[in-house]
C-alpha positions as CSV (number, residue, x, y, z in Angstrom):
1,L,-0.1,-16.3,1.4
2,R,1.1,-15.8,4.9
3,G,1.5,-12.2,6.1
4,V,-0.4,-10.7,3.1
5,D,-3.8,-9.2,2.7
6,V,-5.1,-10.6,-0.5
7,I,-7.8,-8.3,-2.1
8,A,-8.6,-10.5,-5.1
9,Q,-7.7,-13.7,-6.7
10,T,-8.3,-15.5,-10.0
11,S,-7.1,-18.5,-12.0
12,I,-6.6,-19.0,-15.7
13,T,-6.1,-22.2,-17.7
14,I,-3.2,-22.4,-20.2
15,R,-3.8,-24.9,-23.0
16,A,-1.1,-26.7,-25.1
17,G,-0.5,-25.1,-28.5
18,E,-2.5,-22.0,-27.7
19,A,-1.4,-18.4,-27.0
20,L,-3.4,-16.6,-24.3
21,S,-4.0,-13.0,-23.4
22,F,-5.7,-12.2,-20.2
23,Q,-6.8,-8.8,-18.8
24,W,-7.8,-8.6,-15.1
25,K,-10.3,-5.8,-15.3
26,G,-10.2,-3.5,-12.3
27,Y,-6.7,-4.7,-11.1
28,G,-4.4,-3.1,-13.8
29,L,-2.9,-6.4,-14.9
30,R,-2.5,-7.9,-18.4
31,L,-0.8,-11.2,-19.0
32,H,0.3,-12.7,-22.3
33,V,1.2,-16.4,-22.5
34,P,2.9,-17.3,-25.8
35,E,2.0,-20.4,-27.8
36,G,4.2,-23.3,-26.8
37,A,4.6,-22.1,-23.2
38,L,3.6,-25.5,-21.8
39,P,6.1,-28.4,-21.8
40,P,5.2,-30.9,-24.6
41,H,4.0,-33.6,-22.2
42,L,1.1,-31.4,-20.8
43,S,-2.2,-30.6,-22.3
44,E,-3.1,-27.8,-19.8
45,S,-2.0,-26.1,-16.6
46,T,-3.4,-23.3,-14.4
47,L,-1.9,-20.0,-13.5
48,H,-3.1,-18.7,-10.1
49,I,-3.0,-14.9,-9.6
50,Q,-3.6,-12.9,-6.4
51,A,-3.5,-9.2,-5.8
52,S,-2.6,-7.5,-2.5
53,L,-2.1,-3.9,-1.4
54,C,-0.4,-4.5,1.9
55,G,1.4,-7.2,3.8
56,Q,4.8,-8.0,5.4
57,F,6.9,-6.6,2.6
58,E,10.5,-5.3,2.5
59,F,11.3,-3.2,-0.5
60,P,14.7,-1.9,-1.7
61,N,15.7,1.5,-0.1
62,S,13.9,4.6,-1.4
63,S,11.1,2.4,-3.0
64,E,7.4,3.2,-3.0
65,L,4.6,0.9,-4.0
66,V,2.7,2.4,-7.0
67,S,0.5,-0.6,-7.9
68,A,-1.0,-3.7,-6.4
69,V,1.4,-6.5,-5.6
70,Y,0.7,-9.4,-7.9
71,W,1.4,-13.0,-6.8
72,I,1.5,-15.3,-9.8
73,S,2.2,-19.1,-9.5
74,C,2.0,-22.1,-11.7
75,A,2.6,-25.7,-10.6
76,T,4.3,-26.3,-14.0
77,K,7.6,-24.8,-15.1
78,L,6.8,-23.1,-18.3
79,S,8.9,-23.4,-21.4
80,K,8.5,-19.8,-22.5
81,P,8.3,-16.6,-20.4
82,V,5.0,-15.0,-19.6
83,T,4.7,-11.2,-20.3
84,L,3.1,-9.0,-17.7
85,E,1.8,-5.5,-18.2
86,L,1.1,-3.4,-15.1
87,Q,-1.0,-0.3,-15.1
88,H,-0.3,2.4,-12.5
89,C,-1.0,6.1,-12.0
90,A,2.3,7.1,-10.4
91,V,4.0,10.3,-11.3
92,S,7.7,9.9,-10.9
93,Q,9.8,12.9,-9.9
94,T,12.9,11.2,-11.1
95,S,11.4,9.4,-14.2
96,S,12.6,6.1,-12.8
97,L,10.3,3.2,-12.2
98,Q,11.7,-0.1,-11.0
99,F,10.1,-3.5,-10.9
100,V,10.9,-5.8,-8.0
101,R,10.0,-9.4,-7.2
102,A,9.8,-11.8,-4.3
103,Q,9.2,-15.5,-4.2
104,C,5.8,-16.5,-2.9
105,T,7.4,-19.7,-1.6
106,Q,9.7,-17.7,0.7
107,K,9.8,-19.4,4.2
108,T,10.3,-16.4,6.4
109,L,8.7,-13.0,6.6
110,P,8.8,-10.2,5.5
111,Y,8.8,-11.0,1.8
112,Q,12.0,-9.5,0.5
113,F,11.5,-7.8,-2.9
114,R,14.6,-7.4,-5.1
115,P,15.2,-6.1,-8.6
């Protein structure tokens, strides 16, 4: 990833007809892939996951980063959504946490994170 300091990376294989739960120990990420997530013509595909703590990022106004930034990509368009669970240790004064996302295929920097 251009403009990003990647601190760790891993890959996991998704297999046709199988559900998958993955916990990335030490990085606060759990990922759940439901059965049937792969299109019927594929037997397997790979999810690539990277974690970063800093980089050329632009967040919405009044936002603060409270966990690593996770970059998740798959060469295959999945048929069902993947569920992500993020662990953080933030204490919110307003009881409001918001998740934002950016496209890792974005052509220009900084990466623009939006709700």
